C-alpha positions as CSV (number, residue, x, y, z in Angstrom):
1,M,231.7,206.5,135.9
2,G,229.0,209.2,135.5
3,H,226.7,209.8,132.5
4,R,229.0,212.5,131.1
5,E,232.0,210.1,131.0
6,E,229.8,207.2,129.7
7,L,228.6,209.5,126.9
8,L,232.2,210.4,126.0
9,A,233.3,206.8,126.0
10,G,230.3,205.8,123.9
11,A,230.8,208.6,121.4
12,K,234.5,207.7,121.0
13,Q,233.5,204.1,120.4
14,C,231.0,205.3,117.7
15,L,233.6,207.6,116.1
16,L,235.9,204.6,115.7
17,E,233.3,202.2,114.5
18,R,231.0,204.4,112.4
19,G,232.8,207.7,111.8
20,Y,231.8,211.2,112.7
21,A,229.2,211.8,109.9
22,N,227.5,208.4,110.4
23,T,227.1,208.5,114.1
24,T,223.6,209.2,115.4
25,A,222.5,210.2,118.9
26,R,220.8,206.8,119.2
27,D,224.1,205.1,118.4
28,I,225.8,207.0,121.2
29,V,223.1,206.2,123.7
30,A,223.2,202.5,122.7
31,A,227.0,202.4,123.1
32,S,227.0,204.4,126.4
33,G,224.0,202.8,128.1
34,T,222.6,206.2,128.9
35,N,219.6,208.1,127.5
36,L,219.0,210.7,124.8
37,A,218.2,213.4,127.3
38,S,221.6,213.1,128.9
39,I,223.3,214.2,125.7
40,G,221.5,217.6,125.8
41,Y,221.9,217.9,129.6
42,H,225.7,217.3,129.6
43,F,226.7,218.6,126.1
44,G,223.9,220.6,124.6
45,S,223.9,218.7,121.4
46,K,225.1,215.5,119.7
47,E,227.6,217.6,117.7
48,A,229.1,219.1,120.8
49,L,229.4,215.6,122.3
50,L,231.0,214.3,119.2
51,N,233.4,217.2,119.1
52,A,234.4,216.6,122.7
53,A,234.9,212.9,121.9
54,M,236.9,213.7,118.8
55,V,239.2,215.9,120.9
56,E,239.7,213.0,123.3
57,A,240.3,210.6,120.3
58,M,242.9,213.0,118.9
59,N,244.6,213.0,122.2
60,D,244.6,209.2,122.0
61,W,246.0,209.6,118.5
62,G,248.8,211.7,119.8
63,S,249.6,209.2,122.5
64,E,249.6,206.4,119.9
65,V,252.0,208.3,117.7
66,E,254.3,208.9,120.7
67,R,254.3,205.1,121.3
68,A,254.8,204.2,117.7
69,V,257.6,206.7,116.8
70,R,261.0,205.9,118.3
71,V,263.8,208.2,117.3
72,D,267.4,207.7,118.6
73,P,269.1,211.0,119.2
74,D,272.3,209.6,117.6
75,M,270.5,209.2,114.2
76,D,271.1,211.7,111.5
77,R,268.1,213.8,110.4
78,L,267.1,211.7,107.5
79,E,267.2,208.6,109.7
80,R,265.0,210.4,112.1
81,L,262.6,211.3,109.4
82,E,262.5,207.6,108.3
83,A,261.9,206.6,111.9
84,V,259.0,209.1,112.3
85,W,257.3,208.1,109.0
86,S,257.9,204.4,109.6
87,G,256.4,204.6,113.1
88,V,253.4,206.5,111.8
89,A,252.9,203.9,109.0
90,A,253.1,201.1,111.6
91,S,250.5,202.9,113.8
92,I,248.1,203.3,110.9
93,A,248.4,199.6,110.1
94,A,247.8,198.6,113.7
95,N,245.0,201.2,114.4
96,P,243.2,202.0,111.2
97,R,240.0,202.9,112.9
98,L,241.6,205.6,114.9
99,W,243.3,207.0,111.8
100,F,240.1,206.8,109.7
101,A,238.4,208.8,112.5
102,S,241.1,211.4,112.4
103,V,240.6,211.9,108.7
104,D,236.8,211.8,109.0
105,V,236.8,214.6,111.6
106,M,238.6,217.0,109.3
107,T,235.7,216.8,106.9
108,Q,233.5,218.2,109.7
109,T,235.5,221.3,110.5
110,D,233.6,223.5,108.1
111,Q,230.5,223.0,110.2
112,S,232.2,223.6,113.6
113,P,234.6,226.6,114.0
114,E,235.3,225.4,117.6
115,L,236.4,222.0,116.3
116,K,238.5,223.6,113.6
117,D,240.2,225.8,116.1
118,R,241.0,222.8,118.4
119,L,242.3,220.7,115.5
120,A,244.4,223.7,114.3
121,A,245.9,224.0,117.8
122,A,246.6,220.3,117.9
123,M,248.3,220.5,114.5
124,D,250.5,223.3,115.8
125,A,251.5,221.1,118.7
126,G,252.1,218.2,116.3
127,R,254.3,220.3,114.0
128,A,256.4,221.4,117.0
129,G,256.7,217.8,118.3
130,F,257.7,216.4,115.0
131,T,260.2,219.1,114.5
132,D,261.8,218.2,117.9
133,L,262.0,214.6,116.8
134,V,263.6,215.4,113.5
135,L,265.9,218.3,114.4
136,G,266.2,217.9,118.1
137,P,265.4,220.7,120.5
138,G,266.6,224.2,119.6
139,D,265.8,227.5,118.0
140,A,266.7,226.9,114.3
141,E,265.0,229.4,112.0
142,D,263.6,226.6,109.8
143,R,261.8,224.8,112.6
144,P,258.3,225.8,111.5
145,R,258.9,224.7,107.9
146,V,260.4,221.4,109.0
147,G,257.4,220.7,111.2
148,A,255.0,221.6,108.4
149,L,256.8,219.3,105.9
150,V,256.8,216.4,108.3
151,L,253.1,216.8,109.1
152,A,252.2,217.3,105.5
153,V,253.9,214.0,104.6
154,I,252.2,212.3,107.5
155,T,248.8,213.5,106.3
156,G,249.5,212.2,102.8
157,L,251.0,209.0,104.2
158,T,247.8,208.5,106.3
159,V,245.5,208.8,103.3
160,Q,247.6,206.6,101.0
161,T,248.0,203.9,103.7
162,L,244.3,203.9,104.6
163,L,243.2,203.8,100.9
164,D,245.8,201.5,99.4
165,P,248.1,200.0,102.1
166,E,249.8,197.6,99.6
167,R,251.2,200.5,97.6
168,A,251.6,203.2,100.3
169,P,255.2,204.3,100.6
170,T,257.3,203.2,103.5
171,G,259.4,205.6,105.7
172,R,262.5,204.4,103.9
173,E,261.0,205.0,100.4
174,L,260.0,208.6,101.4
175,V,263.5,209.4,102.6
176,E,265.0,207.8,99.5
177,A,262.7,210.1,97.4
178,I,264.0,213.1,99.4
179,R,267.6,212.0,98.7
180,A,266.8,211.6,95.0
181,V,265.3,215.1,94.8
182,V,268.2,216.7,96.6
183,A,270.8,214.8,94.5
184,R,269.3,216.1,91.2
């Protein structure tokens, strides 16, 4: 593994352990076994390196969600929603550092238009992927709204689970809440 890859691995480790805002260039160098000059040589700045590492961590997050969420095509749509939200909740419980890092990076987007654009593109892909899980593939007119709803609930579920895991809603409770709203 070359210095560039070592720096990325070290930066990802620091993101998970310390968060975006609390990671210093020296932390990355210590975690990667490289030197300060290699950050500038390979990435131009610590922020550019952290942004690249965060994009990789977000890819890891996407892979983790894919592993955690199991939807049976024979389920009805509300059962699929429950499966998606339950899988996400299980992933948060199993990998809180990854999920804290995903929340932390959002607070940095006002400082980095490039990072903001990359995360916005990842959210678009996430909305489409979650829509496919819930509705199945197709061209329904309401697909963008469904994906936005699923992702909005995941964002809120993430924050609630990270801050207060004992009282965070389960996938089943969220679906029961939807049923209650629709029934009234």
